[in-house]
Backbone as a printed PyTorch tensor [residue, N CA C, xyz], in Angstrom:
tensor([[[ 90.4650, 162.8920,  71.4510],
         [ 89.8960, 161.6460,  70.9690],
         [ 88.4020, 161.6870,  71.2050]],

        [[ 87.6390, 161.4430,  70.1780],
         [ 86.1970, 161.3260,  70.3360],
         [ 85.7930, 159.9470,  69.8800]],

        [[ 84.9200, 159.3530,  70.6170],
         [ 84.4370, 158.0240,  70.2820],
         [ 82.9660, 158.1710,  69.9360]],

        [[ 82.7120, 158.5200,  68.6900],
         [ 81.3870, 158.9040,  68.2640],
         [ 80.9680, 158.0130,  67.1040]],

        [[ 79.8580, 157.3320,  67.2100],
         [ 79.4500, 156.3870,  66.1720],
         [ 78.7850, 157.0640,  64.9840]],

        [[ 78.2960, 158.2970,  65.1350],
         [ 77.6020, 158.9440,  64.0260],
         [ 78.5390, 159.7220,  63.1150]],

        [[ 79.8350, 159.7570,  63.3910],
         [ 80.8050, 160.3960,  62.5190],
         [ 81.0130, 161.8740,  62.7670]],

        [[ 80.2520, 162.4870,  63.6320],
         [ 80.4090, 163.9010,  63.9370],
         [ 81.4330, 164.0730,  65.0470]],

        [[ 82.2270, 165.1210,  64.9330],
         [ 83.1620, 165.4040,  66.0230],
         [ 82.4830, 166.3340,  67.0210]],

        [[ 82.8770, 166.2180,  68.2500],
         [ 82.2980, 167.0110,  69.3210],
         [ 83.3160, 168.0620,  69.7440]],

        [[ 82.8670, 169.3120,  69.8290],
         [ 83.7460, 170.3690,  70.3240],
         [ 83.7070, 170.3660,  71.8400]],

        [[ 84.8680, 170.2100,  72.4420],
         [ 84.9850, 170.2600,  73.8940],
         [ 85.8380, 171.4760,  74.2200]],

        [[ 85.3190, 172.3070,  75.1000],
         [ 86.0200, 173.5390,  75.4560],
         [ 86.2910, 173.5740,  76.9520]],

        [[ 87.4960, 174.0380,  77.3000],
         [ 87.8810, 174.2490,  78.6870],
         [ 88.3350, 175.7010,  78.7980]],

        [[ 87.6680, 176.4570,  79.6610],
         [ 87.9480, 177.8950,  79.8100],
         [ 87.8990, 178.6170,  78.4730]],

        [[ 86.9560, 178.2140,  77.6290],
         [ 86.7560, 178.8560,  76.3390],
         [ 87.6840, 178.3860,  75.2400]],

        [[ 88.6600, 177.5440,  75.5490],
         [ 89.5900, 177.0560,  74.5330],
         [ 89.1920, 175.6600,  74.0790]],

        [[ 89.1840, 175.4820,  72.7540],
         [ 88.8180, 174.1890,  72.1750],
         [ 89.9680, 173.1920,  72.3580]],

        [[ 89.6380, 171.9830,  72.8150],
         [ 90.6320, 170.9200,  72.9490],
         [ 90.8110, 170.2150,  71.6120]],

        [[ 92.0460, 169.8570,  71.3000],
         [ 92.3360, 169.1430,  70.0570],
         [ 91.9620, 167.6740,  70.1810]],

        [[ 91.5720, 167.0720,  69.0680],
         [ 91.3100, 165.6300,  69.0200],
         [ 92.6260, 164.9090,  68.7340]],

        [[ 92.8610, 163.8170,  69.4370],
         [ 94.0550, 163.0100,  69.2230],
         [ 93.6490, 161.5530,  69.0620]],

        [[ 94.5320, 160.7660,  68.4650],
         [ 94.2570, 159.3430,  68.2550],
         [ 94.5920, 158.4940,  69.4710]],

        [[ 95.5160, 159.0040,  70.3080],
         [ 95.8960, 158.2740,  71.5120],
         [ 96.4220, 159.2590,  72.5350]],

        [[ 96.2670, 158.8750,  73.8050],
         [ 96.7970, 159.6880,  74.8890],
         [ 97.0470, 158.8030,  76.0940]],

        [[ 97.8660, 159.3070,  76.9950],
         [ 98.1940, 158.5670,  78.2050],
         [ 97.3850, 159.1570,  79.3480]],

        [[ 96.6670, 158.2900,  80.0650],
         [ 95.8440, 158.7160,  81.1910],
         [ 96.1480, 157.8200,  82.3800]],

        [[ 96.6720, 158.4040,  83.4540],
         [ 97.0390, 157.6530,  84.6580],
         [ 97.9450, 156.4660,  84.3340]],

        [[ 98.8580, 156.6680,  83.4030],
         [ 99.8150, 155.6280,  83.0490],
         [ 99.3210, 154.6420,  82.0120]],

        [[ 98.0550, 154.7300,  81.6150],
         [ 97.4950, 153.8060,  80.6220],
         [ 97.3430, 154.5310,  79.2910]],

        [[ 97.6510, 153.8490,  78.1970],
         [ 97.5060, 154.4210,  76.8690],
         [ 96.0780, 154.1640,  76.3980]],

        [[ 95.3470, 155.2400,  76.1160],
         [ 93.9900, 155.1460,  75.5840],
         [ 94.0920, 155.4920,  74.1050]],

        [[ 93.6720, 154.5700,  73.2260],
         [ 93.8200, 154.7730,  71.7890],
         [ 92.5170, 154.4640,  71.0760]],

        [[ 92.2760, 155.1740,  69.9570],
         [ 91.0410, 154.9310,  69.2250],
         [ 91.0550, 153.6020,  68.4840]],

        [[ 92.2410, 153.0000,  68.2760],
         [ 92.2950, 151.6970,  67.6120],
         [ 92.1400, 150.5400,  68.5810]],

        [[ 91.8640, 150.8300,  69.8260],
         [ 91.6360, 149.7780,  70.8140],
         [ 92.7800, 149.6850,  71.7990]],

        [[ 92.9060, 148.5380,  72.4240],
         [ 93.8340, 148.3590,  73.5390],
         [ 95.1200, 147.6400,  73.1710]],

        [[ 95.2840, 147.2430,  71.9330],
         [ 96.4510, 146.4460,  71.5640],
         [ 97.7780, 147.1330,  71.9000]],

        [[ 97.9630, 148.4380,  71.5850],
         [ 99.2390, 149.0660,  71.9610],
         [ 99.4840, 149.0470,  73.4680]],

        [[ 98.4300, 149.2400,  74.2350],
         [ 98.5490, 149.2250,  75.6950],
         [ 98.9730, 147.8400,  76.1780]],

        [[ 98.3610, 146.8100,  75.6370],
         [ 98.6800, 145.4400,  76.0470],
         [100.1180, 145.0890,  75.6620]],

        [[100.5370, 145.4800,  74.4580],
         [101.9090, 145.2010,  74.0270],
         [102.9260, 145.9260,  74.9070]],

        [[102.6140, 147.1510,  75.3010],
         [103.5160, 147.9000,  76.1810],
         [103.6260, 147.2260,  77.5420]],

        [[102.5330, 146.7220,  78.0520],
         [102.5460, 146.0770,  79.3650],
         [103.2680, 144.7290,  79.3190]],

        [[103.1570, 144.0280,  78.1930],
         [103.8950, 142.7670,  78.0480],
         [105.3980, 143.0480,  78.1270]],

        [[105.8300, 144.1200,  77.4790],
         [107.2520, 144.4720,  77.5120],
         [107.7060, 144.7950,  78.9320]],

        [[106.8480, 145.4490,  79.7090],
         [107.1980, 145.7980,  81.0840],
         [107.2050, 144.5790,  82.0000]],

        [[106.5200, 143.5400,  81.5940],
         [106.3060, 142.3940,  82.4780],
         [107.4570, 141.3840,  82.4830]],

        [[108.5400, 141.6740,  81.8130],
         [109.6440, 140.7120,  81.7230],
         [110.6690, 140.9710,  82.8240]],

        [[110.6780, 140.1230,  83.7870],
         [111.6570, 140.2180,  84.8770],
         [112.5370, 138.9700,  84.8510]],

        [[113.3870, 138.9120,  83.8730],
         [114.1690, 137.7170,  83.5830],
         [115.0430, 137.2340,  84.7460]],

        [[115.6850, 138.1370,  85.4340],
         [116.6370, 137.7050,  86.4620],
         [115.9660, 136.9830,  87.6180]],

        [[114.7640, 137.3910,  87.9720],
         [114.0480, 136.7240,  89.0700],
         [113.6730, 135.3070,  88.6680]],

        [[113.1750, 135.1370,  87.4440],
         [112.7200, 133.8100,  87.0120],
         [113.8790, 132.8250,  86.9530]],

        [[115.0620, 133.2870,  86.6060],
         [116.2050, 132.3850,  86.4520],
         [116.9510, 132.1060,  87.7530]],

        [[116.6400, 132.8050,  88.8160],
         [117.3400, 132.6250,  90.0930],
         [116.8560, 131.3460,  90.7740]],

        [[117.7430, 130.3780,  90.9070],
         [117.3820, 129.0860,  91.5090],
         [117.3290, 129.1450,  93.0350]],

        [[117.7820, 130.2450,  93.6180],
         [117.7610, 130.3970,  95.0750],
         [116.4290, 130.9240,  95.6010]],

        [[115.5410, 131.3200,  94.7090],
         [114.2300, 131.8230,  95.1170],
         [113.2200, 130.6860,  94.9750]],

        [[112.4570, 130.4230,  96.0300],
         [111.4640, 129.3340,  96.0180],
         [110.3720, 129.6180,  94.9890]],

        [[109.8090, 128.5410,  94.4280],
         [108.7640, 128.6600,  93.4220],
         [107.5630, 129.4470,  93.9460]],

        [[107.1580, 129.1890,  95.1750],
         [106.0110, 129.9170,  95.7340],
         [106.3180, 131.4090,  95.8490]],

        [[107.5490, 131.7530,  96.1800],
         [107.9490, 133.1680,  96.2540],
         [107.9580, 133.8050,  94.8720]],

        [[108.4600, 133.0640,  93.8830],
         [108.4610, 133.5810,  92.5110],
         [107.0350, 133.8320,  92.0310]],

        [[106.1320, 132.9170,  92.3660],
         [104.7390, 133.0770,  91.9450],
         [104.1280, 134.3160,  92.5980]],

        [[104.3870, 134.5050,  93.8890],
         [103.8710, 135.7000,  94.5770],
         [104.4640, 136.9690,  93.9710]],

        [[105.7440, 136.9260,  93.6240],
         [106.3680, 138.0740,  92.9610],
         [105.7340, 138.3300,  91.6020]],

        [[105.4780, 137.2520,  90.8620],
         [104.8440, 137.4070,  89.5580],
         [103.4760, 138.0630,  89.7020]],

        [[102.6760, 137.5830,  90.6530],
         [101.3280, 138.1350,  90.8370],
         [101.3730, 139.5810,  91.3290]],

        [[102.2780, 139.8790,  92.2440],
         [102.2830, 141.2200,  92.8350],
         [103.0170, 142.2520,  91.9830]],

        [[104.1080, 141.8810,  91.3490],
         [104.8760, 142.8430,  90.5630],
         [104.4590, 142.8590,  89.0980]],

        [[104.6270, 141.7370,  88.4490],
         [104.4110, 141.6760,  87.0090],
         [102.9440, 141.8360,  86.6480]],

        [[102.0930, 141.0360,  87.2620],
         [100.6880, 141.0670,  86.8720],
         [ 99.9840, 142.3460,  87.3210]],

        [[100.4040, 142.9390,  88.4170],
         [ 99.7840, 144.2030,  88.8160],
         [100.1300, 145.3040,  87.8170]],

        [[101.3630, 145.3010,  87.3060],
         [101.7410, 146.2510,  86.2550],
         [100.9420, 145.9570,  84.9950]],

        [[100.8810, 144.6940,  84.6350],
         [100.1780, 144.2950,  83.4160],
         [ 98.6870, 144.6150,  83.4910]],

        [[ 98.0700, 144.4050,  84.6440],
         [ 96.6220, 144.5650,  84.7810],
         [ 96.1700, 145.9980,  85.0400]],

        [[ 97.1050, 146.9180,  85.2510],
         [ 96.7280, 148.2910,  85.5490],
         [ 95.8640, 148.8530,  84.4190]],

        [[ 94.6990, 149.3540,  84.7530],
         [ 93.7430, 149.9720,  83.8220],
         [ 93.1820, 148.9860,  82.7990]],

        [[ 93.2100, 147.6900,  83.0960],
         [ 92.7100, 146.6990,  82.1350],
         [ 91.2010, 146.8030,  81.9320]],

        [[ 90.5020, 147.4550,  82.8590],
         [ 89.0540, 147.6000,  82.6950],
         [ 88.7010, 148.4670,  81.4860]],

        [[ 89.6540, 149.2170,  80.9480],
         [ 89.3890, 150.0490,  79.7720],
         [ 89.7910, 149.3610,  78.4700]],

        [[ 90.3490, 148.1400,  78.5490],
         [ 90.7930, 147.4510,  77.3490],
         [ 89.6080, 146.9250,  76.5470]],

        [[ 89.7810, 146.9150,  75.2290],
         [ 88.8440, 146.2600,  74.3360],
         [ 89.4130, 144.8810,  74.0340]],

        [[ 88.7330, 143.8410,  74.5050],
         [ 89.2530, 142.4860,  74.3230],
         [ 88.7980, 141.9130,  72.9870]],

        [[ 89.7670, 141.5740,  72.1630],
         [ 89.5080, 140.8690,  70.9160],
         [ 90.1200, 139.4780,  71.0580]],

        [[ 89.8670, 138.6330,  70.0820],
         [ 90.4510, 137.2870,  70.1210],
         [ 91.9770, 137.3720,  70.1390]],

        [[ 92.5340, 138.3150,  69.3840],
         [ 93.9850, 138.4740,  69.3320],
         [ 94.5460, 138.9270,  70.6780]],

        [[ 93.9090, 139.9040,  71.3210],
         [ 94.4170, 140.3760,  72.6140],
         [ 94.2410, 139.3170,  73.6920]],

        [[ 93.1580, 138.5460,  73.6390],
         [ 92.9760, 137.4470,  74.6020],
         [ 94.0870, 136.4170,  74.4440]],

        [[ 94.4340, 136.1230,  73.2000],
         [ 95.5160, 135.1650,  72.9270],
         [ 96.8380, 135.6940,  73.4740]],

        [[ 97.0860, 136.9820,  73.3190],
         [ 98.3240, 137.5860,  73.8210],
         [ 98.3770, 137.5790,  75.3470]],

        [[ 97.2380, 137.8200,  75.9840],
         [ 97.1710, 137.7880,  77.4490],
         [ 97.4860, 136.3820,  77.9510]],

        [[ 96.8860, 135.3760,  77.3090],
         [ 97.1640, 133.9950,  77.6980],
         [ 98.6290, 133.6400,  77.4410]],

        [[ 99.1860, 134.1730,  76.3630],
         [100.5800, 133.8690,  76.0210],
         [101.5510, 134.4370,  77.0520]],

        [[101.3300, 135.6740,  77.5090],
         [102.2530, 136.2460,  78.5020],
         [102.1440, 135.4890,  79.8180]],

        [[100.9260, 135.0660,  80.1730],
         [100.7810, 134.2920,  81.4080],
         [101.5180, 132.9590,  81.2960]],

        [[101.3630, 132.2720,  80.1730],
         [102.0400, 130.9870,  79.9970],
         [103.5530, 131.1730,  79.9620]],

        [[104.0170, 132.2500,  79.3480],
         [105.4500, 132.5270,  79.3110],
         [105.9940, 132.6840,  80.7320]],

        [[105.2580, 133.4160,  81.5640],
         [105.6870, 133.6110,  82.9620],
         [105.6580, 132.2970,  83.7360]],

        [[104.5900, 131.5120,  83.5800],
         [104.4940, 130.2400,  84.3000],
         [105.5900, 129.2730,  83.8680]],

        [[105.8750, 129.2320,  82.5690],
         [106.9490, 128.3680,  82.0800],
         [108.2950, 128.7880,  82.6680]],

        [[108.5160, 130.1010,  82.7490],
         [109.7580, 130.5980,  83.3480],
         [109.8490, 130.1900,  84.8130]],

        [[108.7300, 130.3220,  85.5370],
         [108.7170, 129.9520,  86.9540],
         [109.0750, 128.4850,  87.1510]],

        [[108.5450, 127.6350,  86.2810],
         [108.7400, 126.1910,  86.4130],
         [110.0130, 125.6950,  85.7330]],

        [[110.7010, 126.5730,  85.0060],
         [111.9200, 126.1640,  84.3060],
         [111.6360, 125.3250,  83.0760]],

        [[110.4870, 125.5320,  82.4510],
         [110.0820, 124.7760,  81.2650],
         [110.3350, 125.6360,  80.0320]],

        [[110.9800, 125.0590,  79.0250],
         [111.1800, 125.7690,  77.7660],
         [110.2460, 125.1760,  76.7160]],

        [[110.1110, 125.8700,  75.5970],
         [109.2610, 125.3510,  74.5230],
         [109.8610, 124.1010,  73.8950]],

        [[111.1540, 123.9140,  74.0590],
         [111.7980, 122.7030,  73.5390],
         [111.4070, 121.4620,  74.3270]],

        [[110.8230, 121.6530,  75.5060],
         [110.3870, 120.5130,  76.3190],
         [109.0740, 119.9150,  75.8170]],

        [[108.4010, 120.5850,  74.8920],
         [107.1430, 120.1050,  74.3010],
         [106.0990, 119.7480,  75.3550]],

        [[105.8800, 120.6360,  76.2820],
         [104.8660, 120.4410,  77.3200],
         [103.7100, 121.3770,  77.0170]],

        [[102.5150, 120.8090,  76.9240],
         [101.3350, 121.5930,  76.5790],
         [100.9560, 122.5530,  77.7040]],

        [[100.2400, 123.6060,  77.3240],
         [ 99.8390, 124.6310,  78.2900],
         [ 99.0400, 124.0550,  79.4520]],

        [[ 98.1700, 123.1100,  79.1830],
         [ 97.3490, 122.5260,  80.2560],
         [ 98.2190, 121.8060,  81.2840]],

        [[ 99.2590, 121.1380,  80.8120],
         [100.1850, 120.4770,  81.7340],
         [100.9540, 121.5070,  82.5620]],

        [[101.3150, 122.6280,  81.9480],
         [101.9830, 123.7060,  82.6930],
         [101.0580, 124.2120,  83.7890]],

        [[ 99.7810, 124.3980,  83.4560],
         [ 98.8010, 124.8460,  84.4620],
         [ 98.6520, 123.8100,  85.5820]],

        [[ 98.6090, 122.5280,  85.2350],
         [ 98.5050, 121.4680,  86.2500],
         [ 99.7120, 121.4720,  87.1810]],

        [[100.8960, 121.6050,  86.6220],
         [102.1100, 121.6360,  87.4470],
         [102.1130, 122.8630,  88.3620]],

        [[101.6180, 123.9790,  87.8530],
         [101.5500, 125.1930,  88.6720],
         [100.5770, 124.9910,  89.8220]],

        [[ 99.4120, 124.3930,  89.5320],
         [ 98.4270, 124.1190,  90.5920],
         [ 98.9990, 123.1810,  91.6450]],

        [[ 99.7470, 122.1640,  91.2130],
         [100.3420, 121.2170,  92.1600],
         [101.3790, 121.8990,  93.0460]],

        [[102.1680, 122.7820,  92.4670],
         [103.2480, 123.4240,  93.2200],
         [102.7600, 124.5780,  94.0930]],

        [[101.7450, 125.2880,  93.6360],
         [101.3450, 126.5220,  94.3060],
         [ 99.9310, 126.4610,  94.8610]],

        [[ 99.0890, 125.6520,  94.2470],
         [ 97.6880, 125.5980,  94.6390],
         [ 96.8180, 126.2720,  93.5900]],

        [[ 95.5110, 126.2160,  93.7840],
         [ 94.6090, 126.8060,  92.7870],
         [ 94.7660, 128.3270,  92.7340]],

        [[ 94.6380, 128.8530,  91.5400],
         [ 94.7080, 130.2990,  91.3470],
         [ 93.9140, 130.6730,  90.1030]],

        [[ 93.5160, 131.9160,  90.0290],
         [ 92.7330, 132.4020,  88.8940],
         [ 93.6750, 132.7320,  87.7440]],

        [[ 93.3020, 132.3020,  86.5290],
         [ 94.1620, 132.6190,  85.3970],
         [ 94.0100, 134.0960,  85.0250]],

        [[ 94.9830, 134.6020,  84.3100],
         [ 95.0840, 136.0280,  84.0160],
         [ 93.9110, 136.5410,  83.1860]],

        [[ 93.4960, 135.7950,  82.1680],
         [ 92.3970, 136.2410,  81.3130],
         [ 91.1030, 136.3660,  82.1080]],

        [[ 90.8460, 135.4410,  83.0180],
         [ 89.6600, 135.5230,  83.8770],
         [ 89.7200, 136.7780,  84.7410]],

        [[ 90.8980, 137.0910,  85.2550],
         [ 91.0680, 138.2990,  86.0590],
         [ 90.7770, 139.5450,  85.2340]],

        [[ 91.2790, 139.5890,  84.0010],
         [ 91.0340, 140.7400,  83.1190],
         [ 89.5460, 140.8830,  82.8380]],

        [[ 88.8830, 139.7780,  82.5190],
         [ 87.4460, 139.8330,  82.2030],
         [ 86.6100, 140.2190,  83.4180]],

        [[ 87.0430, 139.8170,  84.5850],
         [ 86.3090, 140.1270,  85.8120],
         [ 86.3670, 141.6180,  86.1320]],

        [[ 87.4500, 142.2750,  85.7610],
         [ 87.6050, 143.6990,  86.0410],
         [ 86.8310, 144.4950,  85.0360]]])
């Protein structure tokens, strides 16, 4: 993969052998692609679904939130500093966070509760915390 704005390809050689150009590759578990970060973000969203934990009523909300931050979000945020953020990917990041928070609180979309109210309920139950998109942008 070459990321060259002038349209020329660069020959890279290791021990005299030319390396092939590819459109995407996996590096330290992260997918690096010439079309941006969307495939990487979609793959991480798929990994971030831990349905059985969210539905378990025997686990306290604060414990579920800590599990979400330590397990799900750490997987999701791995190598996020290499992502190209577009409006679409930002929307997807916010959507996965809201999906997780709604699961934690037992709120479905049929309840017609706006995202801001979900955030307020989360703050009341758990305390202040940084939202996922802010964390991604900070890295």
